[in-house]
N, C-alpha and C positions, 0 to 999 in steps of 0.2 A: 711612287715603289713597286717592285715585281711581287707577286705573289708568292709567299716560299712554300712552293711544291718542291717536292725530294729534291728535284735535279738541282734545283736553286737555292738551298740551304746556304752554300756558302756566301752568296751574294749578299742575303738580306740578313745574317747573325751580326757582324759588326753594328749596323745602325740600331738593329735592336737592344742590342747590349750598350751605346753610348746614348739611346734613349732611357732607360732603365740606372745608367748608372747619373745621369742628369735628373731625372726624378728623385734619386736617393739623396743625392746635396741638396737638392730646391726644401726637400722636409726637414734636412738637418740646419738650412739656412745658415750654413757655415760662412762666417765673416774670419777675412784674413788681415784685412785692415789695418789691427792693432792687436798685440799680446806682449806678455811676456813683461807687464808694468808700463808698457807704451800707452795704453788708451786713457785717455782724458776725461773727463768731465761728461757727461750725455752721451757718451760712443757706448756702442753697446760691447757686452763682456760676457764671459763665459765660465769665467773664473778668478777666484779672488786675486788671483796673481797677476791678473790682463791689467787689471785699475795702478793708476802711478802712486804716488805715495798720497795720504791725505785721502785716499776716496777706498770706496767698496764697493765690489758688487750687488748690486738689490734691484728689485722693483717697486712698483707701487699697482697691484691689480684693482684700488679703491679708484685710480685717475684712468682703470684700462691701459696702465700699461704693464703689460704679462711679460714682454723682453726685458731681461736684466739689463741695466744702464750704473756706468759707472756715474757713484752719487760720492757729492763730499761726506764724509766722517768725521773731518777735524778743523776746529774753529782758528780763523787768524785772530791772533793775538794780538791787538791794535798798539800794545808799544813796544810789540817789535820791527813798527814800522813810521810809527812815529815817535817814539819814546815817552818817556814819564812826567814828563815836566807840565801835563798841565792836573787840574784837582782832578781825584778820583770821580767825581760825580758826572764829570765830564765825560766818562767813558759808557760803554755800551758791556755788559757781561752776559751769557749765558748761563742757565740755571734752567737745575733737572727739578724735576716736581716729585717728591718724594724720592729723593735720590738712591734711597736704600730698598725699595720694593722692586725688588731683578727680578724675573722670571728665572725661573730653574732655581732660584737660592731654596737651599735646603733646608724644611721644616724643623723644627724641635724634636726629640727624639721621640718616636711613637706617634705623632700627634700630625693630622692630615691638614694640612694650613688650605684654610675657605675664607678666600680673601681675594682683591684685584691686585694688579700687578702696572708697572706704571714706566720702568724702564729694562733694558736689554743689558747691558753689561755692570762690570766690578766699579764701586767708587772710585776707585784709581784708573781705570781705563777712562771715565768720563774726566778725571780730571785731566790725563794725558792727550785727551779729546779737545781740550779746549773749554770744559765746562770749569766756570769760577763761582758759582754758587750752587750750595746745595738745600736742599727743601727737606728737613727732617724733622719726624715725629716724636716725639720722646716721653715715654711714659716711666712710671714705677713699675716693676715688675717682678716678681720670683728673687725679693730683696736687691735686686739691682735695676739700674735703667735701662730701657730695652728701647728698641725701635719699633714701632708696631704702628697698626692702623686703628684710628679711631671706632670703637664702639661704647657709646655712650659715656665717653672720655674714660673707660678702663682696658687695659690690653688684656687677650686673653692668649690663652695657648695658641688657639687655631689663627688668631693675626698675627701676630710675634714673628719678626724676622732674627734679632740679634742683638745681643747685646751693645749698645751703644759705644761703647768705647773702644769694638773690633772697628767701626767703620770711623770714627775719630783716629786713630793708628793708621789707618789709611791715608786722612788727611794729614798728618804729621809728617807722616812719611814720605809726602808729595812736597810738602815746604819745606823740609830737611836737607830736600835734594833740589829743590828749585828756587834758589835763595833769591830771585827777583820775583817771584809771583804773590798775587795776593789772592785767599779764599774769602769767600762770605757765608756765612750761615744762620741760616735762620729758621728758628724751633719754633713748631707747633709743641708748646708746653703743657705737659698734665704732671709732670713731676712733682711730688707735694713733701718728698722729704727734705728738711731744711740742708740748705747749703748743700743738696745734691748736686747740679751742675755746677757749681764750682770746684767741687771735689774729682768731677767726672774728668772735668778739662783739664785739670792739676795731673792728674794721674795718667792723662795720655800726653803729658808734655807741651800740648798745646798752650797752658799760660803764657810762655817766653816769646807767642806772636800774638798777645791779643793786644787790639787794638782800646787804650784804657776809655770807658765810656765818657769821664769829666775832658776827653779831650776832642771828643767829638761836637761839631757845629749843631747846636739846637735853635738855631732862629731862620736856619732856610742858607746859611754863607755857605760860602764853599769847602768844601774838605780839602787835606793838605794834597799836595801832589802825589802823583806814584811813588814818582820818586823820591820824596820825602819821607814816606811811608816804609818805604822798603829802607833805607838809612837807618830808620826808628827802629825797624824790624818789627812792626805793627802791620802785619799781614796776614791778619783773620782777625775779620767781623764778625760778631755774633750776637744775632737778633731774639731777642725772645718774644712770644703772646701775652706774657705776663707780666703787668707794670710794675706790680711791687719789688719784682726782684734786680731793679734797676738797681732800689736803694738797699736793698738786703743782700744782694751779691755780684753786683757792679755789674750786671749785665744789658745791655742796653734795651728799652722797649720799645719794640719794632716801630707801630705808630707815629712814634715823637721824632724819628729821623727819616720816615721815608712816606709816602704815600701811596696807594696799591689799588688798583681796580678790582673787582670782585672777579672770584675764582667761581671756577665750573661754567657749567651750561650757560649761565647769565653773561658769562664776560666773554661767551663766544656769540654773542648776537652780532651781525653784520649790521655795521654802522652805528655800533652802541659801545659804549665805554664805562659805563657807570664805578663811583668808586666804591670799596668794600665799605661797610657800615662803621666798623673800627677805624676808618683810616678818613684824614683829612679831605675836602675835595682835590681830586687831582690838580686843578690850577692854582693852587696854595701857595704860597711861598715860603710857608713858615717850615719846610722838611725839604730837605736838599734832593734824597733819593726819591726815586721813582721805580717802583716793581708793577710790570704789566705781568698780569696770568693769563696763558692761552692753553686750557684743555679741560675738556668734558669734565663731568660730574664722575662718570662712569669712564674709565679707559679702553678702549678696542685697539687692539695693537694693531689690526689690519686697517683702520681707519687713521691712524696717526699720520700716515705716509700724504695723506689728503690735507689734513687738518696742518701739516709743518710747511705748506707749499703758499699757495696764492691767498689762501684765507688769514692765514699767521702776517703776510707782508701786507696786505689789508687793513687789518684789525692794527698793529703796526702804526700805520698810516692815522687811524681812526684815535687811537690813545695818544699820539701826540697830537692831535688838536683839540680833544681833552684835555689835555694837559698846560693847555697855552702854549702850543709850540714848543714841548720842551721832550726831547726823546729819552723811552725810559730807560734808565741803568742797567735795569735787571730785566729778562723776559725769562719766564718759568715756561718748560714744556714738558708733556708725556715723552717717552722714545724718542729720544730728541736726534737720533742717527736716520730716521724713514724721513724720506720726502719723495718730490719728484724727481731729482736731481742737487740743486744744488740747496733748498730747503732751511732750516735755520741760522747755516753758516753765510749765506749769502746776505741775508738780511742783516745779519750783524755787519757784514761786512760795507753794507749801505748805509748802516745807521750809524756806524764809525766814522766811515769817509763824509759823512754827511756834517757832522756835528764837531768834529775833530780838525780835519779840513777844508770843507766847503765842495768836497768832489764827489763824485756817483758811489765809488766803493773806496774802503781803506786801501785798496792797492794801487791807485793811482796818486795816495798822499805821497808828498816828499818831506822827510824831516828837515825842520829850518826853514823851509820855503812859506811865502806868504800864502795866507788863508786863500784860498781858492785858484793855487798856483798847483795843479794838476799836470801828471803824466798821462801822456798816451798811453791806453793800454787796450788788449784786446781781448772782449770778453764773449765766451764760449756761445759759438753761434748754432750750433748742432741740433736738430729738432729732437726731442725726446723720441722713440721708437714706438710708436701704440696700436701695431699689431698685436690681433688677438689671435692668429694664427696656430694652428697647434696646440703644446700645453707647454712649451716652453718655462720653466717657476724658476724662481731662484728666492734665497732668502736673504735676510740683511748679512752681510759678511762685516763683523769687526773687523779692528786694526790688528787684531790677534789671532784671528779662525785662520783656520787651514782648511776651512769644509769649501766643498764644490758646489755647484749650480746644478740641479737635477734635472736630465731630459728622460721622462719617463714613457712619451708614449712614442718619441721616436727613436728610441733603442729599441722596442717593438717591430718596429717599422722596419729597422735597421736587421734586426734577427731574421726577419722573413724576409729582406730581400736578396741577400746575398745568397741562401739558395737558390733564389729563382734566378739569378745571375748567371751561376755556376752549371745550372742545368741549360743556360744558352749557350754556355760556351762548347 
């Protein structure tokens, strides 16, 4: 290249400008391969609107994935693919742990909440995204029944979230608007008010969907089919952690009908899936439902994308073997939408595919076809972006969010680069 002496400035101005333009665009790492809702799972994104239906634009720094990609945010409802002709206990359903413990949920007036959080969106949004099981901790508090975190079996104003009736009204609204869906509620029960839960569910209008405890299988038999439950309007299953309430209020005692692995850190040790002390052994055949917990004792929002990726899939395999080759019917997690791209949603597709039709994923199943008769489908093969260049940071975008991904350092580069380019013109 010729030196830029005053007499030859016009000869070198153009290549210099091109150089700085290329530098600027490389810093922004602009991708025009997809946008406007056309981006598929694992493809890079910069705006929530870049990703297709059921996807959000997010990243996972805990796995070194700093550049946002389109990640799954909605479950495939297995009955929508293969129908509801199988017993309820043959399907697998997504459960949110402490469904009510939502980031940014407003505290009680005049009280600073001092507790931890487990989810990021409303219960209504959880249900719309395919969650079909809710874990709710219920306590007597302020002459009512509240959703609260445990502290010596007592609710305090700094650990309280809201009256339970508010959340249950969300469930009732969902069930009334979606007449072919079934929801399971698992209550960590600290309510001592006589008939307190009975009155609560009656006041919310949920009693009309109640699956009668006397009709539940008690010796490990199959449940009715999903279709039969829908036809009878038995679309709400409620379980309590208090054994006496089955006789007192007609609420099913949880460990009479399901086996469960250990919750918290003990349930996350690789290669191990011990049963919870209240539960029968996981390979017991006297209970026909299987609840698998996979969440740490103390939730860390930023780590959940890592937990809900490969480690979760591996633990499903471990617990499957521990239960005598029985697939979990419920898997409970924190921050269910966070992952490396496919997350819990891919896991449930594989679990239901294997159990319901003998295929690698529910998407390959064919309604009415013989077991093992699978469609040829294309599995996303795009490798997630793991580059840590720059500070391309993003946040989880939910289905109703309109927030955008931020580019703090690159904006500064832009502001400084344009004046420099103008100087060279």
